[in-house]
MIDOFI-44709 format. One line per 4 residues: number of its first residue (from 0); for each residue y, x, z negated of N, C-alpha, C, O, CB. Coordinates in pm, whole numbers. Glycine has a CB too. Layout:
<atoms>
NUM = Y:X:Z:Y:X:Z:Y:X:Z:Y:X:Z:Y:X:Z  ...
</atoms>
This chain:
<atoms>
0 = -119:83:0:0:0:0:125:87:0:223:56:67:0:-94:-121  122:196:-75:237:286:-82:269:346:54:386:360:90:211:397:-182  166:380:129:188:438:262:246:334:357:332:366:439:57:495:318  198:210:347:252:102:432:398:74:396:480:51:484:167:-27:416
4 = 431:75:266:569:55:224:659:169:272:769:144:321:576:44:71  612:293:258:692:408:301:715:404:452:826:431:499:621:540:262  612:370:526:622:361:672:724:253:713:810:277:797:484:330:734  712:135:652:802:24:686:945:55:645:1038:24:719:754:-106:618
8 = 965:115:529:1101:149:483:1163:256:572:1283:251:599:1097:197:336  1083:351:617:1134:454:709:1177:393:841:1279:431:899:1027:562:734  1099:296:890:1135:228:1014:1267:152:1000:1338:130:1098:1024:133:1057  1297:110:877:1425:43:850:1538:144:826:1650:106:792:1410:-51:728
12 = 1507:268:844:1602:379:829:1645:406:685:1753:459:660:1724:351:911  1559:369:591:1581:408:453:1535:554:439:1440:595:504:1503:312:353  1601:630:356:1563:770:330:1453:768:225:1479:759:105:1688:857:282  1330:777:270:1214:759:183:1159:892:135:1139:985:213:1105:681:256
16 = 1134:900:3:1057:1008:-56:926:946:-101:924:855:-184:1133:1078:-176  817:994:-46:684:944:-81:616:1047:-169:597:1162:-129:598:913:47  578:1005:-288:505:1091:-380:363:1037:-385:342:920:-417:572:1096:-525  266:1122:-352:129:1074:-337:28:1167:-402:39:1289:-394:97:1057:-190
20 = -68:1106:-464:-184:1179:-512:-282:1199:-397:-251:1161:-284:-253:1105:-629  -397:1257:-424:-496:1282:-319:-550:1153:-258:-606:1069:-329:-610:1366:-374  -533:1137:-128:-587:1023:-55:-643:1072:78:-616:1185:119:-479:914:-33  -719:987:145:-775:1022:276:-693:959:388:-749:911:487:-924:978:286
24 = -561:958:371:-471:902:471:-373:1010:514:-339:1100:437:-396:779:415  -329:1001:638:-221:1089:683:-90:1027:641:-68:908:663:-226:1112:838  -1:1106:580:125:1048:535:211:1002:653:213:1068:758:202:1148:450  282:892:636:373:847:742:493:941:750:515:1022:661:419:701:717
28 = 569:928:857:690:1009:871:795:956:774:843:843:788:744:1007:1019  830:1038:678:930:1003:577:1026:1120:562:1000:1229:613:863:968:441  1136:1098:494:1234:1204:473:1172:1319:394:1193:1436:426:1358:1151:400  1096:1284:289:1036:1387:204:900:1339:154:886:1225:111:1130:1421:85
32 = 802:1428:161:668:1397:112:634:1497:2:649:1618:20:562:1402:227  588:1446:-112:550:1532:-225:407:1499:-263:374:1384:-292:647:1511:-347  323:1601:-263:182:1585:-301:165:1623:-447:212:1729:-490:90:1671:-210  99:1537:-522:74:1564:-665:-75:1544:-695:-149:1489:-614:161:1470:-756
36 = -116:1591:-813:-256:1579:-853:-276:1490:-975:-375:1417:-983:-313:1715:-880  -184:1496:-1071:-205:1427:-1198:-90:1330:-1228:15:1332:-1163:-218:1529:-1312  -113:1245:-1327:-7:1153:-1372:112:1231:-1426:226:1189:-1407:-61:1056:-1480  87:1343:-1492:198:1427:-1542:278:1486:-1426:400:1493:-1433:144:1540:-1633
40 = 208:1530:-1319:277:1579:-1199:366:1469:-1142:479:1495:-1100:175:1628:-1092  314:1347:-1139:388:1234:-1085:514:1209:-1167:622:1188:-1111:300:1107:-1082  502:1211:-1298:617:1186:-1385:725:1293:-1363:844:1261:-1356:574:1184:-1532  685:1418:-1352:782:1527:-1327:854:1507:-1194:976:1520:-1186:711:1664:-1329
44 = 777:1474:-1091:838:1454:-958:931:1333:-960:1038:1337:-900:728:1435:-851  891:1227:-1026:974:1107:-1034:1105:1135:-1106:1211:1093:-1060:899:994:-1104  1099:1205:-1217:1222:1239:-1290:1318:1319:-1202:1439:1297:-1205:1189:1319:-1418  1263:1411:-1126:1344:1496:-1039:1404:1416:-922:1522:1429:-892:1260:1613:-984
48 = 1323:1334:-858:1365:1264:-737:1447:1138:-763:1528:1098:-679:1245:1227:-656  1427:1076:-878:1495:950:-907:1646:966:-920:1720:869:-904:1439:890:-1034  1691:1087:-948:1835:1112:-962:1911:1073:-835:2025:1028:-843:1861:1259:-994  1849:1089:-720:1915:1062:-592:1863:936:-523:1883:918:-403:1898:1181:-500
52 = 1796:850:-598:1735:730:-538:1811:604:-577:1877:598:-681:1587:718:-581  1801:504:-491:1857:371:-519:1751:275:-569:1780:179:-640:1924:314:-394  1626:301:-530:1517:209:-559:1390:288:-585:1360:385:-515:1497:108:-443  1316:246:-685:1186:304:-716:1081:195:-698:1089:89:-758:1182:364:-861
56 = 982:224:-614:869:132:-596:745:204:-646:702:304:-588:854:86:-444  688:153:-753:570:215:-814:448:130:-782:418:34:-852:588:230:-967  379:167:-676:261:89:-641:133:167:-662:25:119:-628:270:42:-496  143:286:-717:24:368:-741:-58:311:-856:-4:258:-953:64:513:-771
60 = -186:322:-843:-276:279:-950:-310:401:-1036:-422:451:-1034:-406:214:-891  -210:447:-1112:-232:560:-1201:-323:513:-1314:-300:408:-1374:-97:616:-1256  -425:590:-1342:-519:552:-1446:-452:541:-1581:-363:619:-1613:-633:652:-1453  -494:444:-1660:-438:428:-1794:-486:539:-1887:-422:569:-1988:-476:291:-1851
64 = -599:602:-1851:-656:707:-1934:-692:830:-1851:-710:821:-1730:-779:656:-2008  -702:944:-1918:-744:1069:-1855:-846:1136:-1946:-850:1111:-2067:-622:1164:-1826  -927:1222:-1886:-1027:1296:-1965:-957:1392:-2059:-859:1457:-2023:-1125:1373:-1872  -1008:1401:-2181:-948:1489:-2280:-968:1635:-2248:-884:1718:-2281:-1005:1459:-2416
68 = -1079:1667:-2185:-1111:1806:-2153:-1171:1812:-2014:-1261:1734:-1982:-1207:1867:-2258  -1123:1904:-1932:-1178:1922:-1798:-1245:2060:-1794:-1181:2162:-1820:-1066:1910:-1687  -1373:2061:-1763:-1448:2186:-1758:-1443:2245:-1617:-1429:2172:-1519:-1593:2165:-1801  -1453:2375:-1609:-1451:2443:-1479:-1591:2466:-1425:-1608:2525:-1318:-1377:2575:-1490
72 = -1691:2421:-1497:-1829:2440:-1454:-1904:2309:-1462:-1861:2215:-1528:-1898:2548:-1538  -2017:2305:-1396:-2101:2186:-1396:-2160:2164:-1534:-2198:2259:-1603:-2212:2198:-1290  -2167:2040:-1573:-2233:2006:-1699:-2379:1976:-1665:-2409:1884:-1589:-2163:1882:-1769  -2468:2053:-1722:-2612:2036:-1696:-2665:1914:-1769:-2619:1878:-1877:-2690:2162:-1740
76 = -2762:1851:-1706:-2827:1735:-1765:-2896:1779:-1893:-2947:1891:-1903:-2929:1671:-1667  -2896:1692:-1989:-2959:1726:-2115:-2934:1619:-2217:-2969:1503:-2197:-2910:1859:-2167  -2875:1659:-2325:-2850:1566:-2435:-2743:1465:-2397:-2676:1475:-2294:-2810:1641:-2561  -2730:1369:-2484:-2627:1266:-2468:-2489:1331:-2463:-2461:1427:-2535:-2635:1162:-2584
80 = -2404:1277:-2377:-2270:1332:-2359:-2167:1227:-2400:-2180:1109:-2365:-2248:1376:-2212  -2068:1269:-2472:-1959:1179:-2511:-1834:1222:-2438:-1796:1339:-2441:-1937:1178:-2666  -1771:1128:-2373:-1649:1155:-2298:-1531:1104:-2378:-1526:986:-2413:-1653:1090:-2156  -1436:1191:-2408:-1319:1151:-2484:-1204:1126:-2387:-1172:1212:-2305:-1280:1260:-2589
84 = -1143:1008:-2397:-1033:970:-2309:-903:959:-2388:-903:916:-2504:-1064:838:-2238  -793:999:-2324:-661:991:-2384:-572:907:-2294:-585:912:-2172:-600:1132:-2407  -482:830:-2353:-395:746:-2269:-294:831:-2190:-237:926:-2243:-320:644:-2355  -274:794:-2063:-165:853:-1985:-35:786:-2029:-37:677:-2086:-188:835:-1830
88 = 75:851:-2003:205:792:-2034:229:673:-1944:181:668:-1830:319:897:-2018  303:576:-1994:346:461:-1916:466:508:-1834:577:519:-1887:381:335:-2008  445:535:-1707:547:600:-1625:675:518:-1614:784:573:-1626:492:627:-1487  663:389:-1591:784:307:-1578:863:301:-1709:986:300:-1708:747:166:-1533
92 = 794:296:-1821:865:298:-1950:932:433:-1971:1043:439:-2023:767:268:-2066  866:540:-1932:924:674:-1945:1051:689:-1861:1144:760:-1899:822:781:-1903  1054:620:-1748:1167:632:-1654:1277:530:-1679:1382:535:-1614:1117:619:-1513  1255:438:-1771:1351:329:-1791:1493:377:-1822:1589:309:-1788:1303:239:-1902
96 = 1506:492:-1885:1638:546:-1915:1714:592:-1792:1835:614:-1798:1624:660:-2010  1645:607:-1678:1708:651:-1554:1736:534:-1460:1774:556:-1345:1621:755:-1484  1719:412:-1507:1726:294:-1419:1868:254:-1380:1886:193:-1275:1660:179:-1485  1966:285:-1458:2101:233:-1438:2145:233:-1291:2151:337:-1226:2199:314:-1520
100 = 2175:113:-1240:2222:98:-1102:2113:104:-996:2143:100:-877:2322:202:-1074  1989:114:-1038:1878:126:-943:1790:1:-951:1789:-70:-1052:1794:254:-971  1717:-24:-846:1616:-130:-847:1481:-68:-881:1445:37:-827:1610:-206:-710  1407:-131:-970:1274:-87:-1006:1174:-197:-967:1190:-313:-1005:1264:-53:-1158
104 = 1073:-157:-891:970:-249:-846:835:-195:-891:805:-77:-869:975:-269:-690  756:-279:-953:625:-236:-999:515:-321:-938:540:-425:-878:618:-242:-1150  393:-274:-955:275:-347:-911:187:-369:-1034:185:-287:-1126:197:-270:-798  117:-480:-1034:31:-515:-1145:-108:-545:-1090:-122:-619:-993:87:-635:-1224
108 = -208:-489:-1152:-347:-518:-1117:-410:-588:-1236:-421:-530:-1344:-427:-387:-1078  -452:-712:-1216:-502:-792:-1327:-638:-851:-1295:-668:-886:-1181:-403:-904:-1360  -721:-862:-1399:-851:-927:-1384:-849:-1068:-1442:-941:-1145:-1419:-959:-844:-1453  -743:-1101:-1516:-728:-1236:-1572:-581:-1265:-1595:-500:-1173:-1607:-808:-1250:-1705
112 = -546:-1392:-1601:-408:-1438:-1627:-308:-1360:-1540:-214:-1300:-1591:-373:-1422:-1777  -330:-1363:-1410:-253:-1284:-1314:-102:-1297:-1333:-33:-1198:-1356:-290:-1324:-1174  -51:-1418:-1323:94:-1439:-1330:146:-1412:-1470:247:-1343:-1486:131:-1581:-1286  81:-1464:-1571:125:-1448:-1710:132:-1300:-1748:234:-1256:-1803:30:-1522:-1805
116 = 27:-1224:-1721:26:-1081:-1756:126:-1002:-1673:186:-907:-1723:-114:-1023:-1737  145:-1041:-1549:240:-970:-1463:384:-996:-1507:467:-905:-1503:223:-1013:-1316  413:-1117:-1549:548:-1147:-1600:575:-1068:-1728:686:-1020:-1749:565:-1300:-1627  474:-1054:-1813:489:-972:-1934:526:-829:-1897:615:-769:-1958:358:-974:-2019
120 = 457:-773:-1796:485:-636:-1752:625:-625:-1692:697:-528:-1717:381:-589:-1649  663:-723:-1613:795:-726:-1552:903:-715:-1659:997:-636:-1645:814:-855:-1470  890:-793:-1765:989:-793:-1873:981:-666:-1957:1083:-604:-1986:970:-916:-1963  861:-629:-1995:841:-513:-2083:892:-384:-2019:944:-296:-2088:692:-498:-2117
124 = 877:-372:-1886:916:-250:-1817:1053:-262:-1749:1095:-172:-1677:811:-214:-1713  1123:-374:-1774:1256:-398:-1720:1260:-382:-1567:1344:-312:-1513:1356:-302:-1784  1166:-449:-1500:1157:-442:-1355:1241:-550:-1290:1271:-653:-1351:1011:-454:-1309  1280:-526:-1165:1350:-626:-1087:1251:-716:-1013:1276:-835:-994:1446:-559:-987
128 = 1140:-658:-971:1032:-730:-903:899:-672:-947:889:-555:-983:1048:-722:-747  797:-756:-942:660:-707:-963:571:-775:-860:587:-893:-831:610:-735:-1109  477:-699:-807:379:-751:-712:247:-760:-788:189:-658:-826:366:-661:-582  200:-882:-808:79:-906:-886:-42:-910:-795:-48:-990:-701:92:-1037:-966
132 = -139:-824:-822:-266:-817:-749:-378:-861:-841:-381:-825:-959:-292:-674:-694  -468:-938:-787:-586:-981:-863:-703:-889:-825:-722:-855:-709:-620:-1132:-834  -780:-849:-925:-902:-773:-901:-1020:-856:-949:-1037:-881:-1068:-898:-633:-974  -1102:-900:-853:-1222:-976:-885:-1334:-925:-795:-1314:-836:-712:-1200:-1130:-865
136 = -1451:-981:-813:-1565:-945:-729:-1535:-971:-582:-1581:-896:-495:-1691:-1023:-772  -1459:-1076:-553:-1429:-1113:-415:-1291:-1070:-366:-1259:-1090:-249:-1441:-1261:-401  -1211:-1010:-452:-1076:-970:-411:-1046:-832:-468:-1021:-817:-588:-970:-1073:-457  -1047:-732:-381:-1022:-595:-421:-903:-542:-341:-914:-530:-219:-1148:-506:-401
140 = -791:-509:-405:-673:-465:-331:-680:-322:-278:-590:-278:-207:-553:-478:-419  -785:-250:-312:-798:-113:-265:-864:-111:-127:-953:-191:-99:-880:-28:-365  -820:-21:-41:-878:-11:92:-795:-83:196:-675:-102:177:-1019:-66:92  -858:-122:304:-788:-175:421:-793:-326:434:-745:-380:534:-845:-114:544
144 = -848:-396:337:-866:-539:349:-735:-616:338:-631:-562:300:-962:-587:242  -742:-743:373:-625:-831:358:-615:-872:212:-715:-878:140:-636:-956:452  -492:-901:170:-467:-928:30:-402:-1063:6:-345:-1124:96:-381:-820:-28  -414:-1105:-116:-335:-1215:-168:-260:-1160:-288:-322:-1106:-379:-424:-1339:-207
148 = -128:-1173:-289:-46:-1122:-399:56:-1228:-438:79:-1325:-365:24:-989:-359  117:-1208:-554:229:-1290:-597:343:-1194:-625:330:-1103:-707:193:-1378:-723  457:-1214:-558:576:-1135:-585:662:-1216:-680:699:-1330:-650:655:-1098:-452  694:-1157:-796:767:-1227:-900:897:-1152:-928:897:-1030:-943:682:-1241:-1030
152 = 1009:-1226:-935:1136:-1160:-966:1175:-1188:-1111:1106:-1260:-1182:1247:-1208:-869  1287:-1128:-1153:1334:-1139:-1292:1359:-1283:-1337:1347:-1314:-1456:1459:-1060:-1310  1393:-1370:-1244:1421:-1509:-1280:1293:-1590:-1293:1297:-1707:-1333:1513:-1573:-1176  1180:-1529:-1261:1052:-1599:-1267:1012:-1662:-1134:904:-1721:-1123:1058:-1705:-1372
156 = 1098:-1650:-1032:1064:-1705:-900:939:-1633:-848:928:-1511:-859:1183:-1690:-799  848:-1710:-791:721:-1654:-742:706:-1682:-594:731:-1793:-547:602:-1713:-821  663:-1580:-523:630:-1596:-382:483:-1561:-366:442:-1447:-389:721:-1505:-290  404:-1660:-327:260:-1640:-309:234:-1601:-164:278:-1669:-71:180:-1768:-348
160 = 161:-1493:-146:121:-1447:-12:-31:-1440:-12:-90:-1371:-95:187:-1307:24  -93:-1510:80:-239:-1516:83:-296:-1459:212:-248:-1489:322:-286:-1659:64  -399:-1377:198:-479:-1327:310:-394:-1261:419:-406:-1294:536:-558:-1440:370  -309:-1168:379:-223:-1096:474:-247:-946:463:-298:-897:362:-73:-1129:447
164 = -209:-876:568:-227:-730:571:-126:-662:479:-24:-721:442:-212:-677:715  -155:-540:442:-63:-462:360:68:-438:435:175:-434:373:-126:-328:320  62:-422:566:183:-403:646:272:-528:637:394:-516:624:147:-373:794  212:-645:643:288:-770:631:351:-780:492:470:-812:479:196:-892:658
168 = 272:-754:389:322:-761:252:435:-661:231:533:-692:163:207:-735:150  423:-542:289:529:-442:279:660:-495:337:766:-476:277:489:-312:351  654:-561:451:775:-616:513:839:-723:425:961:-724:406:741:-676:651  758:-812:371:809:-919:286:873:-859:160:982:-901:119:696:-1017:247
172 = 806:-762:100:859:-699:-21:990:-626:9:1085:-637:-69:757:-601:-80  996:-554:119:1120:-484:155:1233:-582:184:1349:-553:152:1096:-395:277  1203:-697:243:1305:-801:262:1363:-845:128:1484:-859:114:1245:-923:337  1275:-866:29:1320:-908:-103:1403:-798:-170:1504:-826:-234:1200:-945:-193
176 = 1361:-673:-156:1435:-560:-214:1572:-548:-148:1673:-533:-217:1355:-428:-197  1577:-556:-15:1705:-548:56:1799:-659:9:1918:-635:-12:1683:-557:208  1746:-778:-6:1828:-893:-48:1882:-869:-190:2000:-894:-217:1744:-1025:-43  1796:-821:-280:1841:-792:-416:1947:-683:-417:2045:-691:-491:1723:-749:-502
180 = 1927:-582:-333:2022:-471:-330:2162:-518:-289:2262:-477:-347:1974:-361:-234  2166:-603:-191:2296:-650:-142:2358:-754:-234:2477:-784:-222:2282:-707:-2  2280:-812:-324:2333:-905:-423:2395:-833:-542:2470:-894:-619:2224:-998:-470  2364:-706:-557:2415:-629:-674:2565:-618:-670:2624:-557:-759:2353:-489:-679
</atoms>
């Protein structure tokens, strides 16, 4: 979704900086492309780049947790293994102090109470818009499939989009962002 948004925004002549973790996609033509590996790398890049940005769109599915210890060698089969996980930082909350005068757009992946949980995130993270994605056995937003999403704004207005491509959703979302920007 991030690549489709970056591609569509570039076509609209927005100066796009795309920050991406490892993926099997070729990056679209953007003003600046930054490759990162970890959630901490992402936070550092965001802090640096947000100074010159008008809008932040966070559609990455950064894991809520990370492994406590990463080994440089293979772990041999044997006894029971315990994996210790630590929470990653909440990137949008970390960046909230840099929001002044900028639009912040987030994405939400929910397995239950899609709209209710997404509205909570919208308010908690002081977002202007949130794109709510449902994750179920029959609806997976990862990959190339068509999606159904709900775009929710600060006033609670909801736009339901069903069974559309990521490119289509990117256009609709950018229309909403452009409209919000010009209303400021």
